[in-house]
C-alpha distance (Angstrom), angle and dihedral (degrees) to the residues before:
residue distance angle dihedral
M1 . . .
R2 3.75 . .
Y3 3.73 123.3 .
H4 3.75 128.7 -151.1
F5 3.77 128.5 -165.8
N6 3.79 117.6 -108.9
L7 3.80 100.8 -121.8
S8 3.79 99.5 180.0
G9 3.77 112.8 124.6
L10 3.82 95.2 8.4
P11 3.81 123.4 126.3
A12 3.80 113.1 -98.5
V13 3.82 93.4 -114.1
Q14 3.81 92.9 54.7
A15 3.81 91.8 43.6
D16 3.82 90.1 52.7
R17 3.82 91.3 50.2
L18 3.81 90.7 49.2
L19 3.80 91.6 49.7
S20 3.81 89.3 50.9
I21 3.79 90.5 51.5
E22 3.80 90.9 46.7
S23 3.80 92.4 51.8
A24 3.82 91.3 49.1
M25 3.82 92.2 56.2
T26 3.78 94.8 92.1
D27 3.79 100.4 162.6
G28 3.77 141.3 29.9
L29 3.79 93.8 -104.8
T30 3.80 92.1 57.1
R31 3.81 91.2 47.0
S32 3.80 90.0 49.5
A33 3.81 92.6 48.9
L34 3.80 92.2 49.1
F35 3.80 92.8 46.2
D36 3.82 90.3 50.9
L37 3.82 89.8 48.5
K38 3.80 90.3 49.4
N39 3.80 90.6 54.4
L40 3.80 95.3 51.3
T41 3.78 122.8 95.4
V42 3.78 103.4 -129.2
F43 3.77 116.8 180.0
S44 3.77 102.3 -136.0
E45 3.80 92.9 -165.9
R46 3.81 87.9 72.9
A47 3.76 119.5 96.7
P48 3.82 108.3 -84.1
E49 3.83 91.4 -115.2
K50 3.81 91.7 53.9
A51 3.79 92.6 46.4
R52 3.80 90.5 49.8
A53 3.82 90.8 48.2
F54 3.82 89.5 50.9
V55 3.81 91.9 51.1
S56 3.81 91.3 45.7
E57 3.79 91.5 50.7
R58 3.81 92.2 50.1
L59 3.79 99.0 42.1
G60 3.79 102.0 31.7
S61 3.77 131.1 -137.8
Y62 3.80 93.0 -71.1
H63 3.82 93.0 65.4
M64 3.80 93.6 33.7
A65 3.80 90.8 62.3
K66 3.80 89.7 56.7
L67 3.80 92.4 45.3
K68 3.81 90.5 49.8
A69 3.81 89.7 53.6
L70 3.80 89.1 48.4
E71 3.82 90.3 51.4
E72 3.80 90.8 52.4
T73 3.79 93.4 46.9
L74 3.80 94.0 48.2
K75 3.82 96.3 36.5
M76 3.81 87.0 -131.8
D77 3.80 131.8 127.4
L78 3.81 118.2 -114.4
L79 3.81 91.8 -112.5
D80 3.81 91.0 50.0
I81 3.80 89.6 53.2
Y82 3.80 90.3 47.3
Q83 3.80 93.6 49.6
T84 3.80 90.9 47.8
V85 3.81 95.6 52.8
K86 3.81 100.4 32.9
G87 3.78 112.4 108.6
V88 3.81 95.3 6.3
P89 3.82 110.9 126.4
V90 3.77 117.4 -124.5
V91 3.78 131.7 -146.8
L92 3.80 117.7 -144.1
K93 3.79 117.2 -141.1
A94 3.77 128.1 -174.7
R95 3.76 119.8 -124.0
P96 3.80 114.5 -93.3
A97 3.78 113.3 -97.6
């Protein structure tokens, strides 16, 4: 299954960021890591190191490796990615036959 962000009604800047994130999710493991991150409740008022440690503790090193690669590809911080995707509905689509 692939998921896509529901962009209707979003500002153009946020929609562009979401499309960039979507295009960078090249495999199922990256999509899974991002979906798990999206479903966490990360308190962004924490220091960035503490927030990252919280995410790492919850998701484990397996997902963190994929999120780190996503950060490098997008040139975005983990908390920026989280704040961009948090609360945005997703649409699940089956793989093409």
